[in-house]
N, C-alpha and C positions, 0 to 999 in steps of 0.2 A: 504494500499499499504506500509506503514512503517513496519508493521509486516512481510509482504512478503519479504520486502528488507533484514530484519535482519535474516530471516529463509532461505534464498536463497541457502546457501552452504550445503555441505554434512555432515559437522561435527555437525550440530544442528539437530540431528535425534530423540531425545527423546521428548516425550509429555510434560514433565516438562520444557524442554528448551522453547517450544512454549508457555506454560502457563506464565512463567516469562517474557519472551520478550513481549508478548502481554499485560501483566499487566503493564510493564514499559511503553509501548507506550500509553496505556490508561491513565496513570498518567499524561504524557506529554500533551496529548490532553486536559484533564481536567484542567490542570494548565493554558494553553493558553486560553481556552475557558472562564475560570473564570476571567482571566485578562481582556478579552474583555468585559465581563459583568460589571466588576467593573469600567472600563473606561467609559462605557456608563452611568451607573447609579450614579456614584460618591458616593457610599454607601458601608460601610463595612458589612452591613447586608447581602448583596449579598455574600460577602466572606464567612461568616458563614454558610449560607444556602448551598452554592455550595460545601463547604468544607465537609459538612455532607452528601450531597446527590450525588455528582458527583463520589465519590469513588465507591459507590455501582453500579453505572451505567457503567461509561467508563472503569474502571479497571476490573470489573468482566466480562463484555462482550468482551472486548479486549483480556483478558487472555483466555477465553474460545475459542475464535476465533483462537488465536495462538496455543493453544493446539490441536484443530481440524486440523489445517493446518500442524502442525508438524506430527500428526498421519498419515495424508493422504500421505504426501511426504516421510515419512520414512528416509532412508539413501541415498536417491537420491537427486540430485539438484532440486530445486523448478522449476516447469514448469507451464505454464498458465493452462494447462489442470487439474492440481491438484485443482484449484479453481472450476472446474466443476465436480469434483469427486462426485459421489452420496453420499458417507459417509460424506463429508464436507458439502454438501448442506443439508443433513438430519440434521446434527448436528446444523448448522446455523439456519435452519427453526424451529427446535423444542426447542432448547435451553436445551435439555436433555444430560447430560453428560454420560449416559449409552451407547451412540453411540460410545464412545471411545473404548469399548471392542469389539474386532473383533471376 
């Protein structure tokens, strides 16, 4: 939802915009999630593990999601039906960046 919020306007029409916005959202999610894990465990080991592993997960997948969403919406305002576009769903389901090429 955060990615969609930041991509909702017409000015963010490039795939790279979606990639960067998605990655930034992924970093934020990873930071808050890591803070929660540290608060529960009271261990800095969790910080080191999450610092190494969360970036490859949240940042990468959120960035790819943002890129796919930007590709589907193009220069139009974001609509709910963009989330049901076959190209977006194929990209999300397969995780293959080759779907970005139309």
